N, C-alpha and C positions, 0 to 999 in steps of 0.2 A: 412852703414846699412840703413840710412834714404832713400838713393837712391833706395834700394831694396824694402822698404816699399811703397814708392811713386809709383814705377813701378807696384807692385802687385795691389795697389788700382786702378791705371789707368786701368789695365787689367780686373779688376772686374766691371768696369763701363759698364752699358748696352749700352751706346753710343759707347764705344770701341768695345764691343762684336759684335754689329750689323754693324760695319763699314767695308768697303772694305780695302784691304791692304794699298792702298795709303792714305785713310782717317785715318787709324790707326796711321800712322806716324805723321800726322797733330795733331791728338788728343793727342798723347804722348808729342809733342812739346808744345802744349797749356797748358797741366796740369803740365808738368815738371817745367814750369816757373811761375805757378800760385801760388802766395804767400798764398792766402786764402786756396787753395786746400792742399798745403803742411802743413799749420797750422792745418787743419782738420785731416790730416794723423798723424801728431805728437800728436794731442790730443787723437785720437783713440788709438794710440800705448802706450800712457802714462796713460790712464785711467784704473785704477785697478778695476776689478769687484770682489766683495767679498760677502761672506755670513757669518753671525755669529749668534749663538744661545747662549744666556746667561741663565744658569740654576742655581737655588739655590741648592747647593750641599746637603743641609740637607733635603729639601722637594721634590726636583725634579721639582719644579715649574719653568716654563719658565718665566724669568724676562724680557727678551728682545729678539727681533728677527729683524735682518736687512738683507735684501735680495738683495739689489742693491746699487750702488754708487749714493749718492745724486747728485753729479756732472753730472753723466750720465742721471739721471732722469730729471734734469733741462735742459740739453742740447738736449735731444732727446724726443720729445713729444710722440713717439710711445713706449718708454721704459715701460710705465705702462702696456703694453700688453706682455712684455717679461717675461722670466722665473724668478722666485724668487730664487736667488742664495743660500739662506739658506735651502730651503726645496725641491726644484724641480730639482736641478742639481746633478747628481751622480758624485762623485769624488773619487779618491783613498784616503784612510784614512791616508796616511803617515803623512801629516802635522798635523792632529788632534792628533796623538800620541806623537808628539815631546814635548809638554809641560810636559807630564807625564814622558817621558824618561829623559828629562833634569832635572826635579824636583827630580826624584829618584837618578840620578847621583849626584846632589848637596847634597842630604840628606846623601848619603854614603861617603861624603868627597871629591868628585871630585870638581874641579874648572873649570871655562871656559878655563883655560890654561892647564888642564890635557891632556896629550897625551895618546891616546888609540890605541893599535895595531889593524890594520885593515887587516892584511894578512890572508892567508888561515889557518884554524884551523883543527886539527884532534881531534875527540872525541872518547873516548873508551866507547863503549856501554856495558851494563851489560852482553851481550852475548859474549863479547870478540872481537867483530868486531870493526874496526876503521871506 
């Protein structure tokens, strides 16, 4: 997997994109064996970008807002111009619902070990249709 990530990052380099066919082979060889380059690729692949909004459930007041990885901000001087992951990036809401679904399951007596059937279901509608 690391090899594929390194290959992809090499191919994204402007130096590589602007090179001739023979130069591309030299550039690949150079970066494939460059420990610092590989470390940067590992760092990019392992840095998690998150956003979180902490809200007081009784008042609705925003208590905290984090929109970027402190590690990423420290390592990337241009990060201060990037998107705020808490309020500017559109995401599917699936992970936001999980705590509520899990809490409801625990409240109704399920445990983390409870097995739930995930096969196809048939529902009988009030009209008699399935």
